[in-house]
C-alpha positions in Angstrom: 8.8 12.0 4.1 7.0 14.6 2.2 5.9 18.0 4.3 2.3 17.4 4.4 1.0 16.9 7.9 -1.3 14.0 8.3 -5.1 14.8 8.0 -7.4 12.0 10.3 -10.0 10.5 8.2 -13.3 9.4 8.7 -14.2 5.7 7.2 -16.4 7.1 5.2 -13.8 9.0 3.8 -11.6 6.3 3.4 -14.5 4.9 1.7 -15.3 7.1 -0.9 -11.8 7.4 -1.5 -11.6 4.2 -2.2 -14.8 3.9 -4.4 -13.4 6.7 -6.4 -10.5 4.8 -7.1 -12.0 2.5 -8.6 -11.2 0.0 -5.8 -14.5 -1.7 -5.4 -14.0 -4.9 -6.1 -11.9 -4.5 -2.7 -14.8 -3.1 -0.8 -15.5 -5.8 1.6 -12.2 -6.2 2.5 -12.1 -2.3 3.8 -15.6 -3.2 5.6 -13.9 -6.1 7.4 -10.7 -3.5 8.1 -13.7 -1.2 9.7 -13.1 -2.4 13.5 -10.1 -2.8 13.4 -8.3 -0.1 12.5 -7.9 2.8 14.9 -7.3 5.5 13.0 -7.4 7.0 9.3 -5.0 8.8 8.1 -3.7 10.8 4.8 -0.5 11.9 4.4 2.0 12.1 1.5 5.6 9.7 0.6 7.7 10.7 -2.0 7.7 8.1 -5.0 11.4 7.2 -3.6 9.3 5.9 -0.8 6.6 3.1 -2.4 9.4 0.8 -2.3 9.5 -0.5 1.6 5.5 -1.0 0.9 4.3 -4.9 0.9 2.0 -6.2 -1.2 -0.7 -7.5 0.2 -1.4 -11.4 0.1 1.3 -14.1 1.5 0.6 -17.5 -0.2 3.5 -19.2 -1.5 4.0 -19.3 -5.0 1.1 -16.6 -5.6 2.0 -14.2 -8.6 3.1 -11.4 -6.4 5.4 -13.8 -4.4 7.3 -15.2 -7.4 7.6 -11.6 -8.6 9.2 -10.3 -5.5 11.0 -13.8 -4.7 8.9 -14.2 -1.6 9.8 -10.6 0.0 6.3 -9.4 -1.4 8.3 -5.8 -0.7 7.8 -3.7 -4.1 11.4 -2.7 -4.3 12.0 -6.2 -4.9 9.4 -7.0 -8.2 11.1 -8.1 -11.2 11.7 -5.4 -13.5 9.4 -4.8 -16.4 11.1 -1.7 -18.7 8.5 -1.9 -21.0 5.7 -1.0 -18.9 7.5 1.5 -16.8 7.9 3.7 -20.1 4.0 4.3 -21.0 3.4 4.7 -17.0 2.1 8.2 -16.1 1.1 9.4 -12.2 -1.9 11.0 -11.4 -1.5 13.0 -8.9 -5.2 12.5 -7.9 -4.7 8.5 -7.3 -4.2 7.2 -3.7 -2.5 3.9 -2.4 -4.9 2.8 0.7 -2.4 0.9 3.3 -2.7 -0.9 6.6 0.0 -0.4 9.3 1.3 -2.3 12.1 1.6 0.5 15.1 4.6 -1.4 16.3 7.0 -2.5 13.5 5.6 0.6 11.4 5.3 -1.9 8.8 2.8 -1.0 5.5 0.8 -3.3 3.4 -1.2 -2.2 0.3 -4.6 -2.3 0.4 -5.6 -1.0 -2.8 -3.3 0.3 -5.2 -1.3 -2.5 -5.5 -0.5 -2.0 -9.5 -0.6 1.3 -9.6 2.5 0.9 -6.6 4.0 -1.7 -9.0 4.2 0.6 -12.1 5.0 3.8 -9.9 8.2 2.1 -8.8 8.9 0.8 -11.8 8.8 4.3 -14.1 10.9 5.8 -11.0 13.2 3.2 -11.1 13.5 4.0 -15.1 13.5 7.1 -14.3 10.9 8.0 -16.1 8.8 9.6 -12.9 11.4 11.9 -10.5 12.2 10.3 -7.0 10.5 13.2 -5.5 7.1 12.9 -6.9 4.3 12.9 -4.3 2.3 10.0 -3.6 -1.2 10.1 -1.8 -1.4 7.6 0.8 -3.7 6.6 3.0 -3.4 5.0 6.1 -5.0 2.6 8.6 -3.5 1.9 11.7 -4.7 -1.3 13.0 -5.5 -1.5 16.8 -2.5 -3.2 19.1 -4.7 -6.1 19.9 -4.7 -6.6 16.6 -1.4 -7.0 16.5 -1.1 -8.5 19.5 -3.2 -11.7 18.9 -2.1 -11.9 15.2 1.4 -12.2 15.7 1.6 -15.2 17.9 -1.1 -16.6 15.7 0.7 -15.9 12.3 3.2 -19.1 12.6 -0.4 -21.5 12.1 -0.5 -20.1 8.5 3.3 -20.9 7.2 
C-alpha cells in the first residue's frame, strides 16, 4: 500500500467527491449506504493493487460476470489491448468502494470503468504499477455483515 495515512471523511465530503467524479447516477446508492457505513476513509493504493477490487453487481450472466468469468474481480477481466494504450489516469480521480470489515474485501461503488481501464493500461505497461490511486473506503458496520452473510444464499 502507498505511504499516505488514511484520512477520515464525513459523508458530506464523500458526496462531494462522488458528485465531482461524475457519479451522479449512483448517488442514490450512496444515500442508501449512509446508515450502513461505520466510517469513510480516504487512502491511496497503487495501480498494482486495483486488481483485487471487485466490481459491483453479482447477477449471473451480467456483463461483468461474463467479463470476469464469474469472479467480479478487476484482475480477472478479459484483456482489451486497444483501449489500454489510449487510457490516461487523472490523479484527481478516485475510486469509491465499500469494505467488509471482517474479510477486508472491497467492492467498487463508483469508478468501475476507471478501475478496469487503469488495470488494463497497467498490464499493458502503459501505466506504472506504482501509480497512486485515490481510494474512498466506506467500511460497513459489522451488523450489516452479520445479517447479510447468512442471508446471501437466498440470492444465489
